[in-house]
N, C-alpha and C positions, 0 to 999 in steps of 0.2 A: 504494500500500500504506500502510495506517495506520501511524503511528509507534508503536513499543512504548511503553507507558506507563512513565514513569520512576518508580522506587520512591521518589524523593525528593519526588514530588508530595504536596500536602496530604492527599489522601485516603488515602495510604499511610503517613503518619507514625505514626499510632497502632499500626498493624500492625507496622511496623519497630521502634517503641519497645518493643513487647511482646516481639519476638524478641530484641532486644538485652538487655532486662531479664532474660529467662529465661536467656540465655547468661551474663550476669554472675553471676546467682544460682547457676547450676550450677558456674561456676568457683570462686566463693567457697566453696560447699559442699565441693567437691573439695579445695581448699586447707586448709580447716578440718579436714576428715576426716584428711588427711595429718598435720597437726600433732597432732591428738587421739590418733591411733594411736601416737605416740611417747611419750606420757605416761600415767600411771595415770589411769583414770576413777574417778568415785565408786563405791565399793562399794555404797553404799545411797543412792539418790536418792529424795527425797520431794517431791511436787508438790501445791501448792494450786491446784486447777483453778478459777479464778475468771473470771467474765465472760460466762457463758452468756446471762443475761437481757439484759445490755447489748448483746451481739452481736445478739440477736434484735431488739431495738428498733432498732438501727442499720441492720439489713438489712430491716426491715419484716416480720419473721417473727413467728409465734406463739411464746410463751415455750417451749412444749413442743418446737417445732422447734429452738429455740436449745439446749435440753438434748440433743436428738437429735444436733445438730451436734457438741456437746461429746463425746458418746459416740463419734462417728466419729473425732474427734481423738485420743481415748484409744486407740482401736484402732491408729492410726498410731504413737502414742508407743511402744506396746509393741514395734512393729517397730524403731523407732529405738534403743530400749534393747537389743534383741537384737543389732542390728548392731554396737553398741559393747561388747557383753558386760557391760553393767551388770547385776549379778546380783540386786540387790534393789531393787524399786520399790514405794513406798507412795504411794497417791493419796488425796487428801481429797475424797471424793465427796459426803458429806452430814454436816453438823455437827449437833449438838444444837440449835443456834440456828436452823438452816435449817428445822427441823420446825415453826416458828411461821409459816411462809409460808402463803399461801392454800390451802385444802383441795384445790381442783382441781389446783393445781400439784404439791402433795405426792403426790396420787394418781397423777398422770402420771409423776412421778419414780419412785415405787415400782413402777409397771408397767414402766418402763424398766430398773430394777435387776433385777426379776424375770426379764425376758426375757434380759438380758445375762448374768446368772449362769448361767442354764440353758444358754445358748449356749456358755459357757466349758467346760462339762462335756464337750462334744462337739467342741470346736474342735481341728482337726487340728494347728494351729500350737502350741497349748498342750501337746499330748501329744508332738509331735515334739521340742520343746525342753525337755521335762520341767519345766514351770513349775508350781510349787505355788501355789495360789490360796487366800488366807485373807481373812476379813473381820474387822476389828477395830472395836470400839465396843460400845455397849449394845444388844444384839439385842432386848431386851424393848421397845424403842421402835419396833421395826419390825413391820409386819403379818405374819401367819402365812405368807402365800405367799412373801414375801421370805425369811423364815427358812428355809422349805423349800428355796428356790432356793439359799441359802447352803450348806445341808447337801449338796445335790447337787453343787455346784461343788467344795466342799472334799473331799468323799469321792472324787470322780473324780480328784483330783490329789494326794491325801494321800501317795502313795508317791514323789513327786518332790522333788528338792532342788537341782537344778542352778540354777534361777532361782526367786526368791520374789516373788510379786506380791500385795501387800496392799492391800485396799480398805477405807478408813475410812468406815463407814456408821453414822449415829447416834452419831458420835464427838465427844467433848469432852475436851480435855486436862486441864482442872481436875477433871472428873468422874473421869477415869482415875486421877489422883493421889489423890483422896479415897477412891476404892474401894481403892486399894493400901494406904492408911493404915488403913482399916477392917479389911482382911485381916490386916495386921500386928498390929493391936490384938487381934483374935480369937486370934491365935497366942500373944500375950503372956498374954492372959486364960486360955488353956487350958494354959499352962505349957510350951509348945513353943519359946518364944523369950523372951529377957530384953530389956528396953529397951536395954541396953548393946550388944546384938547388932544393933540396927537401924542400918544405915549406907546409903550410896547404893546399894551393890550389892543390899542386901536390898530396898530400894524398887524397884529395876529389875526384880527377880525377880517382882514382883507386878503389873507393868504388862502391857497387852495385847501389848506387843512384847518380852516377857521373854526370848525366845530369838533376838532379832535384834540386830545391832550398831546403834548410834545412827546416824542419817543423817549422811552427809558433806556433802550439799548439799540445801538446801530451796529450791525454785524456785517462785515465785508469779507468775502472770500477772495482767493487767488494770490494772497501774499502781499498785495498792495496795501499800503497804510496811509490812505487819504480818503477824504469825503467825496471828492469829485463832483462838487456842485449839487449835492443831494441834501435837501432839508437844512439849508444853511442857517436859517433863522431858528428853526425848531430844534436844532441839535445843540443849542448853547450849553445845556447841562446834561446831555445824554452820555451814557457810558459807551465806550467804543470797544469793539472786539474784532480782532483781525485773525483770519485763518489762512494757512498756506494752501489749503485744498481748493482746487478749481471748482466752480459752481456745480457743473454736472456731476462731479464726483463726491459731492457732499453727502455724508451719511447721517443716520439718526444719532450715532455716537458723537459725531462732530457737533451736531446741533445741541445735544444735551450738555456737552462740555461748555459751549458758549453760554447757555442759560445758567449753568452752575457757576461759571466764572462771574457772571453778573451778580448772582446771589451772595458771593463771597466778598464783594466790594462794599465799602462804606461810602454811600453817596453824600457828597458835601454841598452840592449846588453852589459852588463858587466860594463857600465859606472857608 
């Protein structure tokens, strides 16, 4: 009778290593989740989803496939946020600067946004959890089919308030502040507001996020450590967390580590 093959033989080592690695990951996730559930989570989480193109190049994929992988990660992220009951999520999907990318890439992204927003309107998970979806940014920079998809998603979820899911499309933080200043200037010109009445609260009321609390945590992937024109006004006292992982490769463990890091910090709000 042939001797049973030993699991320690060279041919088995990669397989066993994979099993051990998965087990360690699962244990780490379980322990982190236990710790996280004992402390407050961010009320408002904002994420800079960076690294789709680099992920595609590293994996030998087409750029559009990299963006599609990023969309899949975003779908998973929403589940992770629901699991932790993070009530407000804002994701940076397309900046004003991104619009200068090659025409073919932008057209592919717009098609991706169009389909994703229309899917949101009929997503059972969105309606079961009562998630209100909104898009922030300069919609005039977006093609008509995407603006139509935005309207469909927003109208389908307008009655919800349990969770708020905000997608920044055609968004630029400086442009947002400039537009707020213009709006305030018009109110002063028309006699509805005096210059002395303009304070930080007045500015906040004229931003895209006027009815949202400022983000507690801004999480950026890809190893870059900058805000990149995202929520410039709103991020004044936000905690920042940077991860080396490229966005499409983000895992639940990466996400839990970010939330736990936030919980371990002492927020000073400039004091």
